[in-house]
C-alpha positions, 0 to 999 in steps of 0.5 A, a space after each residue: 463378836 457380836 455383829 452389833 459390834 463388827 460395823 462402823 457406827 457414826 455418833 455426833 455430840 453436842 458439846 456444852 456453850 463455851 466462855 465466848 459463846 456464852 458471853 455473845 449470847 448464842 443461840 443453840 440451833 441443835 435439837 436430838 431426837 433418838 439418833 436425829 440430829 436436827 440443824 435450824 437456819 440460825 436466826 436472820 438479821 434482816 426483816 424480809 428474811 427467808 427462812 429455810 427449814 430445818 435439815 435432819 440428819 441420822 447417826 446410829 448415836 446422839 448424845 446430847 452434852 450441851 446441858 447438865 440440868 437436862 437430865 433427862 436428855 444430857 450424855 455425860 463420859 459415861 453414857 458415851 464410853 457405854 454406848 461406843 467404848 465398851 463394845 470396843 475395847 471388848 472387841 479389842 480385848 479378843 484380839 480384833 483390831 479397832 479403831 476410834 476416829 474423832 473430830 474434835 470441838 477445836 478442830 483438832 483431829 484426833 485418830 485413837 487405834 486400839 490394838 490388842 494387848 499381848 497375853 
């Protein structure tokens, strides 16, 4: 097992806007660059707006899946799997315990445990 595959990895992925968000002309307030996610304050409805500064968060991986037309930044399923899934599966196939913990966009908690296969 490689040391880089033996630690907890934290990733964030920005999903595409859903139909309701598109119909409401919702503005994306996130930016991603390398392993950083920038959360900009939402637009204010008041005239004397008190603009807050953007908040910057660092993760092991940041995946931009908002817009497929942004080819240089877009991360599809294959990219996410290559960065996160391959190492987990390889370790599981070697007999190590592995766990994937994901929190979905709908608010559903998703747990998936990968156990070593019987040979």
